[in-house]
Each structure stands twice: as structure tokens, then as C-alpha cells.
N, C-alpha and C positions, 0 to 999 in steps of 0.2 A: 302669823297664822293667816292662811288664805280664807277669804269670806266670799260667799256667793254674791254675785252682783250681775246687774243687767247693764248691757251697753246702753248709751244714751241715744243711739241712732237707730231709727226704725228703717228698715231696708225699703219698705213699700213707698213708692214715689208719691202717691197721694195719701199716704198714711191710713188707708183703708185696710183693715185686717179681717180676712174672712173667718167664718166659724170654724172652717177646717184648719186654718192656720192657728187659731186659738187652741184647737185640740192638739195640734203639733207641739205647742209650747207646754201644755199641761202634761202630755205624755213624757216629754223630755224631762220636765221637772220631777216626775215620778221615777223614771228608769235611768236617765243619763245617756251619754253617747255610746256606751257599750252595747246598748240594746235597741235604741231607736235612733233615727237621724236627728241632727240638730234642727231647730226651727228654721224655716227659711226666711224669716222676716225680722228676727231680732237675735241678739246674742245673750244667752244665759251662761255666765262664766262660773266655774267651780260649783257646778250643780250638786256635787256630793256634799257640799257644806250647807245645803238647804235643810232646814228643820221641819218645816210644814208648808202646806199650800192651803190658802183660804180664798174662796171666791164669793164675793157678795154680788147678788144680782138684784137690781131695782127694776122689776118688771113693770112695764107701763110707762117708764121714762125713756127719753131720747136725748140726742145731742141738742135739739132745740130747747128741751126742758132745762139742760145744764146752763146754756147761755142766756136764756130768758131770765133765770134766777140765779145768775152767776155769783153775785155777792152773797147770796144765802148759803151757797156750797163752800163756805170758807175752808173747812178742813180738807175736803177733797182736792181743792185747788193747790194747797200748800204741801200736802203729804205726798202726792204723786207726781214725779217728774215726767213719767212716760204716759202720754195720752195719744189715743188713736181712734180713728172712725171705725164704726162697725157698720156693715150693710144692714138694711131693714130685716127684721127676723123672719124665719120661715114658721111653719106651724108649730114646731117644738124646738125652741131656742136651746134649751137645756140639754136635749138629746143631741143637738148638732155639736155643741162645744165639748161634749164628753165623747162623741164619736159613735153614739148608738144609732142615729139616723143613717149615717154613712154605712154602719155595719148592716143595718137592715136592708138599705136600698141597693148597695153594691157588695158589701161584705167581702169575703174571699171569693171574688167572682169566678176565678178559675175553677174553684172547687165545686161551686154551684152549677156552672155550665158543664164541667166534666162529668158531674154526677148525672146530668140529664142525657148524656151520650150513652148509647148502648155499650155496655161492658167497657166503659172508658178506663175504670180503675184497674181492671184485670189486664187490659192491654198494656198499661204502664208497667205493671209489675213483671209481665212476661218479657216485654221488649226493651227493658231499661238499658241493657248492654248494647242494643242496636241504635240507641238514640245518638244522633250526631254530636250533641253537646257532650255526652259521656265519652264518646269515642275521641273527641279532641282534648277534653280537660281531665278525664277520669271522674271518679265519684267523690273524692275528697275536695274540701273547700280549697280555693286557689288564692294566691296573693295577687296584688296589683300587678307586679312584673310579669306574671304569667298570662295576664290578659292583654298585654301590649302586643300590637302587630309587630312581627319580625320585619327585618329589612326586605327579605324575600317576599313576604306577604304584601308589603307596601308596594313592591314593584309589580306583583301580580294584579293588584286591585288599583293600579295607576295612581298612587299617591305622588305628589311632587317630591322629587328627591334630587339632591345635590349632584350635578354633573350630567343630568339628563338634558337632551337637546332642547326640549320644549320648556325647560325650567331655567334658561340662561338668565333671565332678568328677575327671577324670584328672589325674595329677600328671606334670609334665614332668621329664626326667632332668637338665636344665640342661646338657646337652652341646651347646654352640653354637660351639665353636671351629672353625677352618678344618680340613677333612679333606684329607689328602694320601695318596698311595700308601703312605706309611710309617705311617699312623695305626694304633693298636693294635686288634686284633680280640679280641672276647670271645664265646665260645660261650654261648648261653642256652637253657635248657629249663625249662619249668614242668609240674608235674602238678596236675590238678584233681580236685575231687569235685563231686557234685551236691547243691546245697542248695535251700532253699525260694526262693532268689533266682536259682537257675540255677547255672552252673559257677562255682566259687570256687576260689582258689589253695590248694593243700595243701603244695606243695614247690617250691622254686626252687633251680637250680644255675647257677653262672656259672663258666666256665672260661677261663683266660688262654691267650695264644698258645702258651706252652711246654707246655700241657696240664695245668697245675697248677690245682686247683679252688680258687678264691678266695672262693666263697660257696656253701654248701650248707645250706639251712635248711627246716625243717618249719614250716608256718604253719597256725594255727587259724582257720577261716572264722568270720565273724560270725554267720551264720545256721545254723539247724539242718541237720545233714547228712542227706540222704535216701538217697544211694548213694555209697559211698566209691570206686566205680569201680576196685576193687582189681586187676582183670585188666589194666588199663592203667597205673594209678598205683603199684601196689605198696603203697599206703597202706591201713592197717586201723584200726579204732577203737582197738585196743590201742596202736598206734604213735603215734596223734595225741592220745590222752587227756592225757598229761602236758604237752603243748606249750602254751606261753603266748604265743609269738610271733604278732603280728597283721600283717595286710597293711600298715598304716601304718609298722610297724617295718621291714619289707622295703623299702618305698618310700624311707624315710630312709637306710637302708644303701646302697642302689643309687645314690642322688644323691651320697653322699659318696665312694663307691668308684670310680665311672666318671670317667676323665679327660675334659677338654673335647671331645676329638676321637675318643672311643671309637665303634667300629663294632660293632654287635651282629649276631651271626650265629645263625641257627636254621632249623628246618625247619617251614614254616607258622608263621612267627614272629608273624603277627598275632594268633594265638590266645594266645600267651604274653603279648604286651603287653596284650591285653584282660584276661587274668587278673590281671595286675599293676596294671591300671588306670593305665598309665603311657604317656607319649608320648615317643618317641625318633626323631630325625630321620634317623639314619644307620643303615641296615640292609642286610644281605645275606640273602636267603632262598634257601636251597639248593633248595627245591621249585620255585622260579622261576629260579634260576641255571642249573640243568640243564634247559634249555627242552625241552619236549616238543611234539609235533604236536597241533594242534587244541585248544590250551589245556589239555590234560590234564597231570597231574603224576606224576612217578615217586615211588614210595614210598621212604622213607628206607632201609628194609631192603634193597631192591633196589639202590640206589645204593652202599650199603656193600659189598654183595657184588660187584657188577659193577665198580665203580671201584677199591675198596680191597682186594678179595680177602678180605673178612671177614665171617663169619656173626655176626649180631647178633640180638637179641630171641629167644633160645632159648625154645622151648615149655615147658621145665621150670621157668623162672623165674617167680616170682609178680610180675607186673607188670613195669614198666620202671624203670631207674635213671636219674634226671634228670642225673646228672653224666656218665654214659656217653652220654646223648642229646646233651647240650651239646657234648661233645668230638667226637662223631661229625659234627655239622653243621659244626663249626669246621674239622676236618681235610679235610672235603669241599671247603670254600671254599678252604683252603690248597692243595689238589691242583689246583683249577681255575686259581688264580693262578700256580702254578708251571709247569704243563704247557700251559696255553692251550686255547682253543676247538677248535683243529684236532685236538689229541690226543684230546679228548673225542669229537669227531665221528667220528674213525677208529674208536673203539670200537663204533660203530653200536648205541647203547643201545636204539633202538626194536626192532631185530631181537632183541637179547638179551632184551628183556622177555617174549618169547614162548617163550624156551627153557625146557624143563621144569624144569631145575635151578634156574632163577631165578623161575619163576612162584610158587613157594612162598615168596616173599620176605616174607611176613607182611602183617598188615593195614595199611591206609592210616593216615596220621598222624591220631590223634585226641587228641594230646598226648604222644607218646612216640617214642623212637628208642633206638639203642644204640651200643656201643663201636665204634671204628674203628681201622684201622691204615694206615700209609702203604704205597705199592706195595712188593711183597715182594722187594726186592733182598737178597741175602745180604751178610754182612761180606766174603766172599771177592770178590764182584763190585765192592764198593766199593774194596777194595784194588787189584783189577785195573785199575779206571778210573784209579787213581793210578800204575800201573806198578809196583805192589808185590806181594809175596807174604807169605802167612801162614806162620810157623814153628810146626809142630805136633810136640811131643816127647811120646811115649807109649810104653807097654809093648807088647811084641809081640802079646799076646793081644787088644789093643783092637779092637773090631768097629765103632766109630763110623763112620758114612758120611763124616765129616770126613777120616779118614785116606786115603781114596782120591779125594778131591776135587781137581778142577783148581785151579791157582793156590794149592796148599797144599803147602809143603815139609815132608813128613812124615819124622821120624827115629823109627824103632821100636827100642826098647831091651829088654834081657832083664830088667831090674829096676828098681825105683824108684831105687836108688842110681846106676844108669847114666843114668837120665833126669836126675838131679840133676847128674851130671858133665858131660853134654852140654849142659845148660842154661847152665852157666857159660861155656862156649865159644861157644855159638851165639846166645844172646839179644842180645848186643851188635850182631850182624850183621843183624838183622831189625827193622823198625818195629813189627811186631805179632807177639807170640808167645803160644802157649798151651802151658803145662807141665802135663801130665796125670800125676798120681800115683794108683795104684790100691791100695786097702786092702780086706781082707776085711771085709765088714759084719758087725755083730753078728748072732748068731742071733736069730730071732723071740722065743724064750723069754727070752734075756738082755736083749733090747731092752726087753720088757715090764717085767722086774724093774727095770731101771735107770731107766726112765721113772717107775715107781712110787716108787722111792727118791728121785728128784729131787723129785717132788711132796711127799713127806713131809719131805725136808730143807727145802724152801722154807717149808713150814708151820711147821716147828720154828724156823727162824731169824727167822720173823716173829711168834714167840710169846715173851711174857716172863712171868716170875713176879715178883710184887711183894709185899712184906711185911717184917716183921710190922706189923699195924695193931691199934689198940685194939678191944676187944670192942664198944664202943659207937660205932664210927666211922660217919660219914655216908656210907652207900652211894651216894646220889645224887651227892654232891660228888665222890667218888672216881671214879665213872663219867665225870663231866664232865671231870675232870682228865685221865684216860687218853684220852678221846675228842678232846681238844684237840690231840693229836699226829697224829691221822689216824683214818680209819674202822675200826671194831672189827668183826671177824667174830664173836667171842664173848668173853664175860667170865664166868668161873665161880669160885666160892668153892672153895678147897682145903680139904679136910676133915681131912687127915692132920696138920695142925699144931696146936700148942697155941694160938697166937694166929692171927687170921685172916690168910691170904694169899689173893691172887687170881692167876688164870691168865688173861691177856689175849692173845687171838690177833688180830692186826691183818691188815687186808687187804693192806697194802703194807709192804715191808721198811723203808722209810725211816721209817715211823711207829714201828715197834718200836725201831729204833736211836735215834731221837730221844727216845723214852721213857726208854731206858736212860741215854743221855747227860745227860738233864735231871733224872731223879728219883733215880738211884742215889746213896745216901748222904745224902738230905735228911731233915730232921726233919718228921714228920707227927704231930700231937698229942704232941709231946715224945718221939716214938719215931723212931730212926733206921731208915729202911727200906732194903732192898736190892732193886734191880731188876735181874734177870738172865735170860739165856735158859736153857732146859732143857739140862742137860749129857748129851748122848748121843754115840754114835759119829759121828752125822751133823753134830754142831755142835762137835766137838772143835777143828777148825781155823777156827771162825767168825770170830774177830777177824782172822785173815789174810785170810780170804775177803772180809769186809766191806771192809777196807783196800784190797784189790785191786779190788774193784767201784768204790770211790770214785776210784781212780786210772785206771780203764778210760778210754781216750781219748774214748769216746762220752759218758761221764758227766761229764768234766771240762768246766766251763762250763755245767752244768745244775744248777738248784736245785730242791728240793722245798719246798712251802709248804703248811701245814695252816691251816684256819680261814678259807678264802676264801669270799666271798659270790658270789651270782649276778651282781652288778654289778662284780665285781673287775676283769674285763678292761677295761671302760670307765673305771674309776677309774685303772687302771695307765696307760692311754693318755693320760689327762689329765695325768699326771705323767711322761710319756715322757722329759722333759729330765733326770730323775734317774737314768735307767736306760740308760746308754750301752751300745751293742752288743747290745741285745735282739733276738733273732732269731725266737723263736717263744713263744707261750703255749699250753700244752697242757693242756686242761681236760677231764679224763675224765668220761664220763657213765655213769650206771647202765644196764646193758644191758637191764633189764626196763622201768624206768619212763621212761628217756630223760632223767631229770633230772641236772642237773650236780652232780658230787660236790663235797665241801667241801675238796678239796685240788688242787693243780695243780703242774705242772712249768714252769719258765721256762728257755729255752735262750739262752745268750749266746755271743758270738764268742770270748770268752777266759775263762779261769779268774779272772783279775783283775776283769773286769767282773761276773762272777757273784758273787764274794766281796763287792764293793762293794754290790751290789744286795741280797744277803742281809743285810748289816749294816743297811741302811736298812729293809727290809721286816720284820725281826724287832725293830726299835726300837720305842720307845713310841708313835710316831705311827700306825703301821700295825697293831700288836698282833696279829701273826701269828707262828707258829712254823714253823721250817724248818731245813734243813741242805742240804749238797750231795747230789745224786741218787745213787742206788745201782743202780737198775734201768734199763738201756737201753730205749728206746721199743719196739723190736721184741719184747722179752721179755714186755711186758705182755700181748700177745695170747695168747702160749703159756701164760702163768700162768693167765689167765682160763679157759683150756680144761681146766684141772686140776679134777676134781670137788672141791667144798669139803667139808671134814670139820669142820663147825662144832661147837665144844664138845669135840672129841676130845682127851683129854689127850695131849700130845705125848710122844714117846720110847717108845712101845710096842714098835715094831720097831727093835731095835738090832743085830740080827745079819743079815748079808747072807744071802739065800736060797742053798741049796746050790749051784746052778749058777754063781752069781756068786762064791761062795767058792772054788770050784774054779778058776775063770779067774783070780782074784786071787792065787792061790798060785803061778801060773806066769808070773812077770813076765819074759817073754822079750822079745826085740827087736820082735816083731810084736804084742805085747799092746797093746790100745788106749791104756792110760795111758802106756806107754812111747813108743808111736807119736806120741801127741800132744805129748809133751815133745820128742822127737827131731826130728820133721818141722816143728814150730814153729820150732826153732832153725835147721834147715836152710833153711827159707824165709827166715828172718831174714838168714841169710848171703847168699842170693841177692839179697834186697832191697837189701842194702848195695853190691852191685855195679851196680845199675841207675843209669842217669844221671838227674840232676835233670830234673824235668818229665816223668817217666814215670807214666802212669796205671796203677796196680796194682790188680788185683782178686784176692781169694782166695775161691774158691767151694767150700763144702761142699754138694754137690747134694742131700743128703738120701737116704733109702732107700725102696724100694718092695718090698713083699712081699705074699703072700697073707694074712698075719697083720695087715696094717695098714701104713700109710706114715707116714714121719716128715718134717717139713718140713726144708728145707736152711737154710744161713746164708750170707750174702754179706758180705764186708768190702772196702772200697775206699778209696783215697786217691791223692794225687798227691805223689811224692817231691819234697821241697824241696832247695834247694842245701845242700850240706854236711851233709845229714841222715844220721846213722848211728846206728841203734838197736841197742844190744847185746842180742842175744836170750837174755838170761839167764832161767832158770826161777826163779819165786818159790816159796819154800817156807815 
């Protein structure tokens, strides 16, 4: 029997999931792929086997709250393998994730604008047969094969074709399989710069049907660059300097990646294929799919606004994002296939093109486009179409638009405790529930202090002291030894000791832990050295903290490796038969240079697969060092945002600032530390009453204030049969 499950890989590179993307997932959980597009950032498999959806919202809590009181959130750490960052909340977080805010602000934009035009709707009904889209495709829905450009059309619109004089050195994609209406679609977009040879490729992005980016590469042109065209491409000299990838590398990757019946989708796709110097027979060009009168073409920015209700290519952005461009074209094609020519014709695009709100839809395509969304139905509308209602449990003072929405059964309670009691009774009666707890957010001053202490704590637990060494020790050899465990932020000599000791601050926690486990107690030049962390208030429970990080459900099944080369990924894939269950290879890059770091993370389906791989990779044949991971992917972005204190001796601040001392003295039931422990357990008990096959999300929305904003945190999973996790706190 098939069961609903989530993929373990989040597509978002920095693991931040927007409120709109959460809404995508929730709509897909309700309706499935027959009615709405798949989420663009994760995979929900066998959606039709989902039994329920439950969302717990801990208003007033953020990602900082979770990691400041990490040990107190024992249940949440162990129950949910999928964790991701959330942006700071807007004015109505609940309305955002349900799709109400989007509905209110953009809604079905085309209807709104068309309604404001004089007699727009009557024009559509009278002139429908004269619409160029109807004249080309007819009124009935069309299949994918009917949207492909014919060979004659490709000739007319100057697509690269086999045998053409200017295409002699072009490389075919080797896609020659039979194409059907079920063939896979791939969104493609390229960015170019101007060289002495003309326009040459500088970036390519390829997006699969689910919205996941399967290829996003910077490319170094062969000839000298005369103009980076930054306003369109977003590419600068600094970005491109460290890049070594060439056009031939991209051509080889594309040939290997695309299946035989792949259909490429893009906006003015001929420009992209020419930049790639490649020939591909099966294409859908959205600038030609959405046919316009007299052979003119609609701009991509206009189509995104009019068809999908989404503003793209914002003026404040430096150039365009090729991944967003590719996804935009792909979703426009998917919209056309889903709703058909008649629906498009009824929107009266020609009339909309002259509406003032859409005339500012940006420059015509010269190699760019932007992000898109599907039509803005809310989750409530999706439920209504299924004849279902949403249960919303909240406190009396809640002001969210959701509480007064149609098709929402709202139960207002006097306290969080009452919300909890009602949830036990009501959740089993509804297919979709939102349980909303409200907590007092940290004061801005306390937030800043706690954020600062978290930064210092992470620095200290990623730092080790090592020694004693002999006075004539080989400094170069010692530095190479410590660097073998991972990248070093700083390495300094300790002057207060009789024999030399060193303070080594690592960039990642895994490297520090690996150094302690590998070197503590070994003999160096006939001297037994000790390798340990600084002992301060912030590291007193470090052993417990590290053990719990390793047991975090997101880290189980992930391993850290140090000493990897630039060709490691290719070498790994050549020996893929040795690594059963490998799901992702995560190769961090230096933010400034763009070069690959000398460490990586490998994510496996199970802890057992990860352990077997670790044994192989740290064996004599591979000569790597590694251990099980300690830092979830979403946390890396947050940690990178901390200002580095290179060379600062750890342990200088060991006393909490006065305001935090004062709060910590009053461990009342509403104190954040107690609340984390208490409500983590309560949600655990609620989770245990959920039926198997329930998609469960726990959302800490983050906080917003005039003193700064904090990102939120999302956790999600699908409850399995007979799963019952005891929500004990770890101490």
C-alpha cells in the first residue's frame, strides 16, 4: 500500500520558504496534482493517501527562540525531519499562508483590471472568435504536443536547426525520443554578456516541472568581456572572476541531464539556444504560445502580471535571476495547458496591455524574466471546492482576516490552554485544521542580547584549545593537521601557558567536534595532548547540546566530510553503487569568491545508509575525514549572517547582561524557556492523537519590530502508522 510521504530534500538553496510557497504546499495537500501545480520547493508524494492536514502556529516565536532553547524543544527536534527558514512575518501571517492576503492584494488580477476597462467583458464575448489565440488553437483545451513549435515555425523564428549554415558547430541535445502529452517540461533561461565575439553565455538555469532547479551554473565566456550587461543579467566581474565552468561543460551536462523526450520551455527561447550553441527539436516558446495580433509579442513581465497575478522584475533588483526566469516561463506554459485557449482569450490580453497598471510591465525580453505564481485561489477556496471547511482554533484577541473568513469554522478561546483543550476535541472532526497559540514576543532589547549570546555560543562551541606541544614543534605541520578536519577561521598561539598551546576557531561545528574526537589524548612528539573546548557559561552543557544536535531528526542520515576536492561530486557519482540511498550532495561555496569549499554534506534516506557511507569514505581508499552532521541546512544561512570575530579569544563574556539576568530569575510559566519546554510537550501530546497519514506543520512565524526582524522556522512531517513519540525534555 502506497503511503503519502515528503521528500527529504528541500529545493530552496538557502532553505528559506516563503509564505506563498507554504500556501502552494497546503493547496496541493488539499487538491493534489489534478487541480493545482506541485509545490515548487519540496515533493509531497502520493498526496491522495493523505488523511488530514494540521498546522500548529506558535505566534511570537522565531528561529532564535528555537535555538536559544534548543534542548527544551525535545519533541519538535526529534519528530520532524524537515526544517526550513521562514522570512519575518508580514502584518497577517495566517492570511499569507492560506492565500487570503494574496487574494486581496493581487487576486485574479486580470479580472480586476478587465473589470475596470470600459465594456471589457462585452468586448471579450463579442470578439472571441477573432482572438489570435482562438484562431490558432481553437476553443478546446490542447495537449502538450499541440503547443510545440513546428519545424517550419522554428525556421521562421530563427531557432537553431540541424543543417543550417550558422549552426555548423552547434551541439544537439540528443533528445530524439517520441514526444507525447505526458512528456516532461523543463523551463530554461540563460543570461548573456557582450564579448568581442558578440553575446556569450554567463549563466544557465534549468527548472523541472515541480519547480525544482535542477541546474544553475555560472559560465566563463571564451572571449574577453566588453560589457557584463549587469542591468539585465545581474552578472558582475566580481561574480564571474572565480568561475572556471566553460560552455562545453554546460553542453555536456545538458546532454546527460535531459531525457529523450524532454520539452524545453522559455520566453524567446531561440536566444537561449543560440547562447548555448545547442539544437533541440521540442520547444514551447511562451512569447509565441500567447499569440498576439500582427505578429507582435507580449513581454514576459506583462504575462506574469496579467495571467498569474504576480509582479516580477522589480526595479530595485540588480539584473534578473535566471532560475526565476525559467520557472516563470514553465508555469505560464503549465497555465495554458491547464486552462486552455478559451480561458486565455476571455482575459482579453490585448485590451489589458493598454491598461496603465500593466503598461509598466517592464522591458521586453533581451534575455531575462522573473518569478511567477499560479492563479491565486486560497486554501479556503480549495477546501470549498471539495465540500470541506477549515477549522481555526485561536485566542479571543486574534485579529487575523482568517478568523472572519467564509468557509472557516473559527473557535475563539480565552487562553492558549483552552485552545489546546479544544484542539483535542475538534481536530479529529476536520480534514484541515490550524491551531494558533499566541505568546508574548521578546522585547527588542532582550532579543538583541539573546541573538548576540547565540552568536558567541556558536563561536565558542566551534573553537578548540589544543596542547601542550614541544617548543620546537612544526607549526606548518600542526596547521595542516588541524585544517584536515575542516576550514579554520583563525589559529592563534596561547601565550599564558608554559608549553605552547593553540586556540583554533573553526568555521563549522562539525570540524571542531571531529578535531576533539580525533586528537584528544594522542601523542605528538612524545607528548600527550589534550583537545578541548573553552569552558564558559555558554559551553557548560556542550556535550549534551552536541549529542542532541546529532540526534536531531534532520541531521540523522546526513554526514559531514572534510578534504573533498573540486571533482568530488563526479567521483562520487562514478561509484554511486557503493552509496545506497544517497539523496543529496551539498557542496558549500565561499560567499566572496564563489569557489567550492573543501568540505561537504551528504544526505541519505536512512541513518544506516549514512553510517555505511561514512565507513567507506573515511577508509583508506578515499582518505577523507568525517562524522555525522550536527548543523541542519537551514541553520547555515543564519550562522553565516553572524559577524565573524576572527581571532577573538572565546569566553570573554560569561555573564548574561542585566536585562536577561532579570528575566532568567523569574522562571514563571510564561517565561520563554518554560514556554518552550511546556508547549513542546503539549504539541507532542496533540501530535500523538493525530491519525496516521496526517501532514503536520509547526510554524514559528518569526517577529517583526521597529528594532529589527527575526526569521521564523518551519517544521513538517507526515505521521506514520503506530508512530508515537514521547515528548520528554532532554537535560
